[in-house]
C-alpha positions in Angstrom: 22.3 -49.9 76.0 21.2 -47.4 78.5 22.3 -44.6 76.2 19.3 -45.9 74.1 17.3 -45.7 76.2 18.0 -42.2 77.1 18.0 -41.4 73.0 14.5 -42.9 72.4 12.5 -41.3 76.0 14.5 -38.0 75.0 12.6 -38.6 70.9 9.3 -39.3 72.9 9.8 -36.0 75.0 10.1 -33.7 72.5 7.5 -35.3 69.9 5.2 -35.2 72.9 5.8 -32.1 73.8 5.5 -30.9 70.4 1.9 -32.1 70.1 0.9 -30.0 73.2 1.7 -27.6 71.9 0.4 -28.0 69.1 -2.4 -28.8 70.2 -2.3 -25.0 72.4 -1.6 -23.0 70.3 -4.5 -24.8 67.7 -6.8 -23.8 71.1 -5.4 -20.5 71.4 -5.8 -19.0 67.8 -8.9 -20.9 66.9 -10.1 -18.7 70.0 -8.9 -15.6 68.6 -10.4 -16.0 65.4 -14.2 -16.2 66.4 -13.7 -14.3 69.5 -13.4 -11.3 66.7 -15.6 -12.9 63.5 -18.3 -14.9 63.2 -19.7 -16.8 60.2 -24.2 -16.1 60.1 -26.0 -17.7 58.2 -29.4 -15.5 56.5 -32.3 -17.3 56.4 -35.2 -15.5 54.8 -35.1 -12.5 52.7 -35.7 -8.8 53.9 -32.5 -7.6 53.1 -32.9 -8.4 49.6 -31.6 -7.2 47.0 -27.8 -7.6 49.0 -28.6 -10.4 50.7 -29.9 -13.7 50.0 -32.0 -16.9 51.6 -29.7 -18.9 52.8 -26.5 -17.2 52.1 -23.6 -17.4 54.9 -21.9 -13.9 55.6 -18.9 -13.6 58.1 -19.5 -10.7 60.8 -16.8 -8.6 62.0 -17.0 -8.6 65.9 -13.9 -6.6 66.9 -14.3 -3.2 64.5 -16.8 -1.9 66.7 -14.7 -1.7 69.9 -12.8 1.5 68.3 -15.5 2.9 66.6 -19.4 3.5 66.9 -21.2 1.5 64.3 -22.5 4.1 61.7 -25.0 4.6 59.4 -25.3 2.5 56.5 -23.6 -0.6 58.1 -24.9 -3.8 57.6 -25.4 -5.7 61.0 -26.4 -8.3 63.5 -28.4 -7.5 66.3 -30.0 -10.0 69.1 -33.4 -8.3 68.4 -35.1 -6.4 71.1 -38.6 -8.4 69.6 -37.2 -11.7 69.7 -34.5 -12.0 72.8 -32.3 -14.7 71.3 -33.1 -14.5 67.8 -30.3 -12.5 65.8 -32.0 -10.3 62.7 -29.8 -8.3 60.3 -30.3 -5.0 59.1 -29.1 -1.8 57.7 -28.6 1.1 60.3 -30.3 4.4 59.0 -29.8 6.4 61.5 -27.2 6.6 64.8 -27.8 8.2 68.3 -29.1 12.0 67.8 -30.7 11.4 64.6 -34.4 12.3 63.5 -35.9 10.4 61.8 -38.7 10.0 59.4 -40.3 7.4 57.4 -42.4 7.5 54.2 -43.7 4.6 52.5 -40.5 3.0 52.7 -38.3 6.1 52.2 -36.3 7.0 54.9 -35.1 10.8 55.8 -32.6 12.2 58.0 -31.9 14.7 59.7 -33.5 17.0 57.2 -31.9 14.8 53.9 -33.9 12.3 52.0 -32.4 9.5 51.2 -31.6 7.8 47.7 -31.1 4.6 48.5 -29.2 2.7 45.4 -29.0 -0.9 47.4 -32.8 -0.5 47.3 -34.1 -1.8 44.4 -37.7 -0.4 43.3 -39.5 -3.1 43.7 -38.9 -3.9 47.1 -39.8 -0.3 48.6 -43.7 0.3 50.7 -44.7 -0.1 53.5 -44.6 -3.7 55.3 -47.7 -4.4 57.2 -47.3 -3.8 60.8 -44.6 -0.4 60.0 -46.1 2.0 62.8 -45.6 6.2 61.6 -41.9 6.9 62.3 -42.5 11.1 61.8 -39.4 13.2 63.7 -38.5 10.4 65.7 -35.2 11.5 67.8 -32.7 8.8 67.4 -31.8 8.1 71.7 -28.4 7.6 73.2 -27.0 5.0 72.7 -29.8 2.8 69.9 -29.9 2.6 66.5 -33.2 3.1 64.0 -32.4 0.4 61.4 -34.1 -0.9 58.2 -34.4 -4.1 56.0 -33.3 -3.3 52.3 -36.2 -5.4 51.0 -38.8 -2.3 52.8 -41.8 -4.1 51.9 -41.1 -7.7 53.3 -38.9 -6.2 56.5 -40.1 -6.8 60.1 -37.8 -3.4 61.5 -37.6 -0.2 63.8 -40.3 1.1 61.9 -41.9 -1.7 63.4 -40.7 -2.1 67.0 -38.9 1.0 67.6 -34.2 1.3 68.6 -31.3 -1.0 68.8 -29.7 -0.8 71.4 -26.1 -0.2 71.1 -25.5 -3.5 73.6 -27.5 -5.5 70.4 -25.1 -5.5 68.0 -23.3 -8.0 67.4 -21.0 -7.0 64.9 -21.3 -5.7 60.8 -21.9 -7.5 59.1 -18.4 -7.9 56.1 -18.7 -10.2 52.9 -20.7 -12.8 51.8 -18.0 -16.0 51.5 -20.8 -18.5 50.3 -23.0 -19.2 47.7 -20.5 -16.3 45.4 -23.1 -14.8 42.6 -23.1 -12.6 40.4 -24.6 -9.8 41.9 -22.9 -10.7 45.6 -19.2 -11.5 45.0 -17.7 -11.0 48.7 -17.1 -7.7 50.4 -20.9 -5.8 51.3 -21.1 -2.8 49.0 -20.2 0.7 51.6 -23.1 2.7 51.8 -21.6 5.7 52.7 -22.0 7.6 50.2 -25.9 7.5 50.6 -25.5 9.5 53.5 -22.0 11.6 52.5 -25.1 15.1 52.8 -26.1 14.3 56.6 -25.5 17.1 58.6 -24.6 15.2 62.3 -26.6 14.8 64.7 -28.4 17.6 65.6 -28.7 16.6 69.8 -24.6 16.7 70.3 -25.7 14.0 74.3 -26.7 11.0 71.6 -23.9 10.8 69.7 -22.7 7.5 68.9 -19.6 6.0 70.9 -18.0 2.7 70.3 -19.3 -0.4 72.1 -17.6 -1.2 74.7 -15.6 -4.4 75.8 -16.9 -7.0 77.1 -16.1 -11.0 77.8 -17.8 -13.6 79.5 -18.4 -17.2 79.1 -20.8 -19.9 80.1 -21.4 -23.4 78.5 -24.3 -21.8 76.4 -21.9 -19.1 74.9 -19.1 -21.7 74.2 -21.2 -23.8 72.6 -21.7 -21.2 69.9 -17.8 -21.8 68.8 -18.6 -24.1 66.9 -22.1 -24.2 65.4 -23.6 -21.7 63.1 -26.1 -19.0 63.8 -28.8 -18.5 61.7 -30.5 -14.9 60.9 -34.3 -15.2 61.0 -37.5 -14.4 62.2 -37.7 -17.6 63.7 -36.5 -18.7 66.7 -33.1 -18.8 67.0 -31.2 -22.1 66.9 -27.8 -23.8 65.8 -26.7 -26.3 63.7 -23.0 -27.6 63.4 -21.8 -27.2 60.1 -18.5 -27.8 58.1 -17.5 -24.4 57.5 -17.2 -24.1 61.5 -15.3 -27.5 61.4 -13.2 -26.1 58.3 -13.0 -23.1 61.3 -11.1 -25.2 63.4 -9.1 -27.2 60.6 -7.1 -23.8 59.6 -5.0 -22.6 62.5 -3.8 -26.6 63.1 -3.4 -26.8 58.8 -1.1 -23.7 59.8 0.5 -24.5 63.0 1.8 -27.9 61.5 3.1 -26.0 58.2 5.1 -24.1 60.3 6.5 -26.6 62.9 7.5 -28.9 59.4 9.4 -25.5 57.5 11.4 -24.9 61.3 12.3 -28.2 61.2 13.3 -28.0 57.2 15.7 -25.3 58.0 17.5 -26.7 60.9 18.2 -29.6 58.5 
């Protein structure tokens, strides 16, 4: 009788321990995934024809801690003209570059860019654009523009983006997939291949510093999909976040199941 009780207690103890271990591993894996990448929803047409309204993109928040943002990268950042609102634009000039923009066409360090990602119908000036003529990009700042030049509120209107405002690099579109947009964003480095290095070496771009802080609001965003918009920043709980949460749990469950099978 006592032997049966001990065996029953041992089984229940093992079961409880496995449940707790699974939950802990799931939470840890989820946090690691969320600290490295984040999903965003496009709201607007400022990045047409590269990105479309309502598309969901995955943003790499890890890479820029190892190398500086580069010309041609599509980045998400906290918008200087609307703090607390996330914008998505393309980096055109980096610290130390000399930038001129003429009717939506940028010239960087004396080289006029031929941009395959800007459709002819989207080329031109936005109504709030200010003159940009031989401006030097300051240290730790970036000059950004939307691919839809006639419909993008960007650095031409409000100036540079501080490096500290950059959230990460838009890596891929994961929903919906279309004929002209089927996942990974096209590499635009060829557009800038003939642009010389910045002449103002004191402003050479550098990797972003590591920062890790948690508040109640920042923890809440782990379970939501921020909207990339020119309107106030909003969050909505959606099935994508639920799926992202479920993935680590499914992995851990499958791993433990295979481990048990191997024992038998």
